[in-house]
C-alpha positions, -999 to +999 in steps of 0.1 A: +055-378-457+057-346-436+086-324-446+108-329-416+098-365-407+129-380-421+151-354-404+137-362-370+139-399-374+175-400-386+185-375-359+170-396-332+186-428-345+220-410-348+219-397-313+213-432-300+239-450-321+265-423-316+267-431-278+302-444-273+313-434-308+335-406-318+320-372-311+308-351-340+335-330-356+341-296-340+333-266-361+308-238-367+271-244-362+254-257-393+220-245-406+198-269-426+170-258-450+148-280-471+132-268-504+106-281-528+115-266-562+098-270-596+114-293-622+109-287-659+079-311-658+045-299-647+035-316-614+070-327-605+088-310-576+123-317-565+135-321-530+166-299-524+185-297-491+210-270-481+236-272-453+259-243-446+278-226-417+254-205-397+257-168-407+273-175-441+266-144-463+292-145-490+288-172-517+314-182-543+313-208-570+344-226-556+327-228-522+293-241-534+286-278-538+257-297-554+256-335-548+234-361-566+227-397-556+229-431-572+204-456-587+185-466-556+193-445-526+182-408-523+208-382-515+200-378-478+203-416-472+240-415-481+254-380-484+236-368-453+237-400-432+250-389-398+275-417-390+289-410-355+269-379-355+284-364-387+275-368-424+296-360-454+274-329-460+280-319-424+318-323-428+319-301-458+296-275-443+318-273-412+348-266-434+330-236-448+312-249-480+277-240-490+264-276-495+234-287-515+219-321-524+191-330-547+168-360-552+157-366-588+121-375-595+110-409-581+136-407-552+133-396-516+110-367-511+110-355-547+077-361-565+071-397-575+058-399-610+023-415-611+037-446-627+056-453-594+023-458-576+007-479-603+015-516-610+051-518-621+042-536-654+016-509-663+042-484-675+077-482-691+108-473-669+107-439-653+134-415-642+158-421-670+192-405-670+179-378-694+151-369-670+176-370-641+199-346-659+170-323-665+162-324-627+198-319-618+200-289-641+168-274-626+184-277-591+217-262-603+199-233-620+179-227-588+211-226-567+229-204-591+200-179-592+195-179-554+233-174-547+239-153-578+266-175-591+278-184-626+288-219-615+294-243-587+312-275-577+295-309-585+297-343-568+281-374-582+281-409-567+276-441-588+248-433-613+250-398-600+284-396-617+267-400-650+242-373-642+269-349-630+292-358-659+265-352-684+258-318-669+295-309-669+298-319-705+268-299-716+275-268-695+313-267-690+313-230-680+289-237-651+311-263-633+339-251-611+351-286-602+337-321-607+340-351-584+329-386-596+327-411-567+328-448-578+317-437-613+297-457-638+309-460-674+304-482-704+298-518-696+324-538-716+309-571-705+276-587-712+249-561-710+220-567-685+186-572-700+166-540-705+138-535-680+102-532-691+086-522-657+084-487-644+099-495-610+117-523-591+116-535-555+145-545-533+153-555-497+179-539-474+199-571-474+200-572-512+210-535-514+238-540-490+252-570-508+250-552-541+268-520-531+295-539-513+301-563-541+338-573-541+345-569-504+361-601-489+335-619-468+355-615-436+358-578-441+322-566-448+313-562-411+347-545-404+345-518-430+308-513-425+302-518-388+268-530-374+260-496-359+264-480-393+243-507-410+216-501-383+216-463-389+214-467-426+186-493-425+165-471-402+170-441-425+158-461-455+128-473-435+120-437-425+121-426-461+095-452-472+075-461-441+048-478-462+074-502-475+089-508-441+055-519-428+054-549-452+067-584-446+091-588-462+102-552-464+103-542-500+116-507-510+108-491-544+130-472-569+127-463-605+141-485-633+150-457-657+187-459-648+187-495-659+177-486-694+209-465-695+235-485-677+232-512-703+245-487-729+255-515-753+289-501-757+278-465-764+291-438-739+264-420-720+281-386-726+313-372-741+339-366-713+362-347-737+337-318-734+343-315-697+368-286-690+364-285-652+392-300-630+379-335-624+386-361-596+376-397-601+377-415-567+369-451-560+373-479-535+398-507-540+372-535-535+345-519-557+334-546-582+300-529-589+319-503-609+352-520-616+386-502-619+385-506-657+355-483-658+373-455-639+404-459-661+384-458-693+366-427-682+398-410-670+414-415-704+386-396-721+389-365-699+412-350-725+400-313-720+399-312-682+422-286-667+432-311-641+423-348-639+430-371-610+422-408-604+425-419-568+418-453-553+413-458-516+423-491-500+399-513-481+368-496-495+339-506-518+312-489-538+296-478-505+327-460-495+307-429-483+294-450-453+324-472-447+354-468-424+374-453-452+350-424-454+374-401-435+400-407-463+374-400-489+364-368-472+400-356-469+408-364-505+378-347-519+381-317-496+418-313-507+408-314-543+379-290-540+399-266-518+431-266-538+446-231-545+433-214-576+457-197-601 
């Protein structure tokens, strides 16, 4: 896909759907730059996007953010989805942050491993959490070198919380603050069967039902309005146009995460090794990653300088796109921007 194809498609859709909606938030002009950076694996490049206030010349760890996505949706399909003309990345950049997002291998515009283009059953699961952590580390190292920083602030959503948490546990001195949005943790119930195929396919309808699991039926269209659904669906289609041309539409993502989320009772990383101030933030109606997961993870953050667990009412696992997103933005911004001693 051409480098800026998704940018143009989403921008056009956003302009149309934003008519009659709230105007984009006032603030400084934002610059956007896309990069293809090397991973630690030959032949695998990672898509990295930067959004920052125009003219920003001074960079600090506490004002630099790296975001990583969940199990099926690339970073720009959630973190940079311009609902009402403004994405979460835009909101942070307008408040003065140097904002970055990365797609791990097999997602978005990062390189798809060859197994992703072969029959699913021909290869074992790809893009495991260990590979994703390596990709995230490569992105963090690139940013730290480019901005000449020792560390940065990290945000992970869903599976991305495991990637970010693992990075923070392995490299505590490199993480200024850690935000885990609707985090995954050990599954105390029946573990799902382990996948054997390299990739999976899903529909837009199935994805929406999954990430809004737990929302009362009469509330789904209220907290995720039709205009937002249409914007998100078109962004997903633009990201995989070959899938969007099929009937039915079937979108593809790696299954490596599924080999890890089963976990069989074994924690994916040691939270007690995390020293950075850490915010766990979740939606009241999120049954995909239940409250017990957040509570169990919170209890293990024994070395964090500050630890906070916040629950936002009337929100689900897809809180980043729902009507409670303004509350999410404010809570996270307050945490990241808190006064330092």
